[in-house]
N, C-alpha and C positions, 0 to 999 in steps of 0.2 A: 504495500498499498503506499503511497507516494505521500512527504511529507511536506508540511506546510513552510514554506519560509520563514526563517527570526532570524532578527538582529540581536544578536545575544550584548553586542559590543557598544549598546546604544541602552544598555538595561540602566535605569536609575540618572538618566542621565533626562535633560529637558530639550525636546526638538519641537518646533513648531509645523504648522501643515499648513498651504493657504492654497484653497483652491478645494472643493471637496465634492469636483462630481466623480468617475469614477477611478480614478487610476491615484487623486489625491485621496479620495476614502480609502482607498485597500491601502496606502502608505500608513495613514493615520490606526489604522487596523492593525497590519503588521506589525508598528514601532508597540502601538497598545499593547500588544501580548508579547513583546519581548520585555515589558519589564520600564518603556520607555516615560517620561510623564509627556503627555503630547497636549501641545496649544494648537487645536484646530479651528481653524476658522473659513467661512466664506462668504463675499460680500452677498449673494441668492438667497432668497427665500429659498429655494429647491435644495442647495446644497447644505443650507442648515438644519432644516427636517432630515438631510439624508441622514447627517451625523447622529443626530438625536434619536431615529429609528435603529441606530447601529449603536448607540448608548456608547459614542463618543462626544466627552462633555467640550463645549466651547468656550472658545476664549478670543473676544476684541483685540487680532492683533493689531490694530491701531492705534490702541493703548498700551497693551502690555508691555510690562518689562525684558525685555529681552537679552538682559544684561545675563551672561551666564547659558546661555541658549546654544547649544551644538550646532543644529545648522538648520535654515529653512528649507523644505520639500516645499516647492513651488510645482502646480500647478504649469504643464509646458503653454498655456493659454495666454498665461499673463509675463507682461511686457515685464523687464528689470533693466533693458537699456532702454532700448528706441519705440517708441516715436516718443516716451517719456517715462520711468521707472511706476512700476504700480507705490503707491504709498506702502505698504509695508514692504516692497521690496527693498525699497529705500531708506527705511529704517533699518530694515537690516545690515545691510550695507554699512549704517554708522555706526552701528552696534558695532559689526566687525564679525559677523557671521554669517559662513560660507552658505550661498546660493545653490542647494543642486536639485536635485530630479528625481521620481521613484527609479530609474534607471541607472542611478549610480548605487541607489540602496541592493539595487538588486544585483550588482558588481561588488559591492561590501560584503552581501552575506552569503553567495554563491564564487567564490575565488576561481573551483579545481573545475568548471564546466569551459568547456567551449564555446566563443561567442561567434555568431555571423551578424554583422551588420548590415544592414542594407539602405540607402538615402540615394536622392536625387529628385528634379522636379516632379519627375511626370516617370510613372514605368514601375517605383520603389513595391508599392503594393501585388501586384502582381507577380513580381519575383523573390518579395517573400514568403506568399502564397505558395508559387513554384518551387521554392529550395524546400520548403517546408514539407511537400509534398513529396520528393524524391528523399529527405533523410527518410520519411516515414514510411515510403517503399522499399527500402535499405535497410531497414529495422533498426533504427537508431533514435533512443532515448529523445524527446526533445522537446520543446516546447516554443511554440510562434506566438508573435503576439508585439507590443510594443504602438508606433504610432498606426500598426493596423485596426485598432479599436477594444485591444485585450490589454490588461495594465499589467504590467509585468509582474506586480509583487501578488497575481493570484495564482500563479506556474506555482508549482510544485519544486518543490528543492531537488534541485538536479545536481552531477558532477560530484557523483560520489571520488573520494581519491581512490587508485589503482581501478578503477571501469576499464576495461581492456577496449569497450567500443566506443565512448567517449561520448559523452552527454552532451547534446548542442542546444544553447538558444538562438533562435532565432530571432529577429532584433529588428523590426520598421524605424528607422530612422528620422523624425521632424530636424530641422535646421533649428527647433528651438530646445528640442531632448539634447541634441550636442553640448547645446551650449551649456546645460546644466550636468552632463556626466565629466568632469575628468578624469577618474579614475578607469574609464573602461577602455581597454586595448582590444581592440577584435583579431581574431586568429587569421578572419577572412573581412573586410570590408570591402563594400560595393559602392560607387557612385556613378548613377547610370548616366545622368546629364546633369545641366544646370541652363534654367533658362529662367528670364524674370521672373519672380514671385518673393510675396510677404517682403518686398523692398522695406517698406517702413517700419517692418520690425527689426531692421539689419540696420539700420539706416544709409540702405544702397546696394548696387550690385556688390560693390567691392568686399561690405560686408555680410553680405548671407553667401559669395562663394566663398569667405573664411569661414563662416560657418557651417558650411559644408565637407568643408577640406577637414573639420576636428575629426568626422569617421575614423583618419587615418592616426590619430593623434596616438601614442606606446602606451598611455595609460598605465595599470598596473602588472601587464601582461608578465606572466612567468618566463623569467630569461630562458629557461630550460627548454623550454615550449622550440618547436621550429620556427624559422621567420614566417614574421605577419606577412598575408597575400594582400595584395592591393587590388585593387581590381576597376579598371576606369572606363568606360566610354569612349570612342576617341572620335566620334563623330561630332561633335560641334569644340569649337577651339577650346572654351574655360578649362575643361575636362582633359583633352590633348595636350596646353600648355600643364595642366598639372600633372597628367603622368609622367612629364620628358622632368617635372620639377623633384617629384618624388623619387625617383631610379637612381636620383644622388642622393638620396638619404642610403645609410646604411642600415641594415637589419632588415629590410622588407625584401618581397618579390613584389615586381610590378609586375601588372597582366591586363593585356590591354582588350578589348573587345572592341568588334563592329559588325553592325547589320550593313554597311554598306562596301565594304573594303576586305579585301584578303591584310591581314595585321601579321606580318610576321612574327614567329613568339607569341602570337596569342590566340585568341577563340573570336572565330569568327563566322558569319552566315548570311556573305554577300546576297547568294542566289540563293536563301533560300535551306540549306543545307549547312546544318552544323559542323564544323571544321576545327579541330583543336591540333594547335601547330604549337604549341609552350614547349617540349623536346624536338621539334623542327623534322617531325616526322609528318605534317598537315595530315590528319587523322580525320576521315571522315565518321560522325559518330551519330547522326539522325538528321531524315528529311521532316523538317519541321513544316513544310506544306504539310505533311501528313496527320498532323498535331490542332487536331482540330479546335482545341481551347487557345493558339498560339496564332491569331490571323495576322497575317502584316508585318510589315519591317519592325516597326516599336517592339511586336512581342519577338522578332527571332533577336532583339536587342536581349530582352529579356531573360533570354532561353541559354544566351551564350552566357550570362550572368551569371543567373544560378549554377549552372557547368562549372563553370569556374569558381565559383565559391562552395558548390558540394564537393567537386574534387578536393581541393586546399583544405577539407575535415574530411579526405579519405574513400568517400563513394567510388568506386568502380565506374567507367565507360559505358561499360551496358548495361548496370542499373540507371544510372541517369537515363540511357536510350529508350531504356522500358518505363519507367515512370512521367517521362513527359509526354506519351506518347497516349497513357490513364490521365495524365490532369485532366477535371471538372473545368477549370478557369475560376475565375473572381467575382465573387457578386457584385454587380455594380458598375460593372468593366467591359462594357461591349459581352454583354448578356444578354444571349436570348431567350425572349419569355416564350413568345410562342411563333407560330406562325398560322393565321386568318385569310383564308382566301386565295392562298399566295403573298399573304402581306406579313413578314419577317419585321417584329415587332425586337427594339432592343434595346438593353437598358443598357447605359452607358452614363448615370449618373455621376461615377467617380471623376469625371472632365470637368475638373471646376474653372479650367481657365482655357483658353484660345489653343494653346499648347499642345494640351492633355487632347481635348474634341478635334484638335488633327487627325490622332491617330486611327481615329474610328473613325474618320470622313474621308481615311484615302482607302478604307476598305472596302465600300460599299457603291453599289449603281445606283441611280433612282431611288434617292432617299427624299422621305420626309422629314426634317429637320426640326425638332424641338430643341430652342437654345434659349436664352437667358434665367433671369436671378439674379442677384447681387452683383453687377459686373464687377472685374479686378482690373488692375492697372494695367492698359494697353488694347483692354477692350476683343474686338474682333482681330485685331490688328495678324497677316500672317495668315488666315483664313482664306485667301482671296483663292488661291489655285483649284478649291476645291468646291467652288458655287457652281462648276459646272457639271458636276454630281448631285447638286438639289435641284428636286424638282418645284418645289417649296417649302420655305421656312415657316414657323411656326413660334411667333414670338411668346414668351410669359415672362412674369414678374417685375420687376423694379428697373430693370434693365431697355424695357421697351423700346421711349424711345429713344436713348441713347444708341441702339442699335439698329432702327430702323433708317436714320439715315447714311447709313453703313449699307445694310442690306440693298439698299432703292440703287437700280440698274444694274445689280450683280444676280437676284432671282427672286424674283417673284412672291412675298411673303403677306402677312397679316398676323392681327394682334388678337391672343387670344387668352391671357389673360392668365388663366390656370391650368395646371397638367388634363382636371376635369372636359375641359372645354378644348383642348389642344388633342388631345389621344384620339377622340371619336372623328372629328375634324381632319385630322392625318390620315387616320382609316380610310374616311368616305371620300378622300380626294385619290389615295394611293387604290380602292377599289374601283375607283370611277377611269383610273388609268389603265387598270388592268394589273398591278403590280408594284411591287416593288418594298423597301426596307423605313419604317419607320422609326426613327432611330430619336430617343433621347441621351444629347449629350449638350449640356448646358453652359459648355466654355464661364460657368459664373458660379459662383459660393451659394450655397442654399438658403442664407441666412434673413435673405427678406420675408421668404413663405415657409421654411421647413427647419427645424433646428442646427439639420445635417444633412450631407450629400444622402447614408442610408436612408433617412424617411422619405426623403425626396424621390430614390431608386424605389424603396416600398410601395409608394401610392403607386408610383406611374405601374409595379407590377400590378400591383390589385384593379387601377382601372383597365388594363389588359385585360387580365381574368374575368372581369366584371361584365366586358365584350366580347369575352370567347361564350361566356355564360349564357347572353342574350341570343347570341348568334345561335347557340347552341337549342337552346329551346324558343326560338326562330323555325328549326328544321321541326322540332318533336311536334309542331302545331301545325305547320304543312298538310295541307291536305291532299 
């Protein structure tokens, strides 16, 4: 039976926890169970109620004495630098209190496990899920989560000393989390790509790049382990330059990956066939075009990254190939929900910026595109080449009036307000045209209408299934 994570080094010490959503609440629980004096706070009524329901007493950290506090465990969504530090973070800095995240606590609690970390502006969730799928297929003991949505302190305790199979934590890491995890040195670290995102939280592009580079920090890795492996996509200039820079540092192996060209000494899939050239042999591993859940060039890059990461922790190539063929895909990321009257419905709610949406827009023809929400910096810029594939755009949410002028003259469009209006309208238009793909790929955050992209995607799935039920009822009632 798996054991829960505990933090005995914090027994009898005062630890502040700011932000009591999923990860913060899990941190407060583990610290309390470990014998720490927990000072927990959330500015929102929902977080406060969750803490009370969990038996975690509340302490207003805007007013509490922070002297002698061992650490402030900060929710990654709360700013501690840009655009301005949260008042509690500012108080902690003034008191000399270290500011960390829940992943830092995991690393301190479980030093003997292997750690695989995955980041990038886009593709990190699919790559994380695929990496976990491969390791599970290989029979490894593992836990998968982090930014993927599963709080790391709800994981079982892994990494028993002298475990010959090697327990593995597979962590999707956001730039926010990386800034709060100074001790974490990954055995295999992946950086897929860097395009502008979250720039307000990092003070601009340079700060964002610096935050992403933190995935390669040496942290507290055991020096007796093999050298850390740094895996970088080199199909865009920021990460290509970083690969060159990292290669000059001692104590790590750099593996370049590409979905666009062959990379000597790396892993590539320029034509959809994954090739391992890390030992100069250019082995053909698997035809990704036969992997149904990995469509498109962006997923070929994800597959190259997952291959390199799992090879770094000892999984044989043939086992990786078998696992890739059975990968079911990631919920909310190019997830085919149904095909009704020859019309495919695809849930890509996780595409919260234009670059992410471009990946899905490049995979289908005759699209009825549902787009909009809370716009991010740059809007729809960069999506011009895909508009020839779109038959009609269905604008929803707060971004409607910002996006309408951009769409003007490029593609026909309309204002539909909500998914409840857009999905049936898209189906009707596609049916009239004789088929196509209804694609929810919003290129926006969800926060204008939904608490997160998962809830938005679930709403899309619900509406599609309701539509399917209505069509079935109509057939049953036909004379």
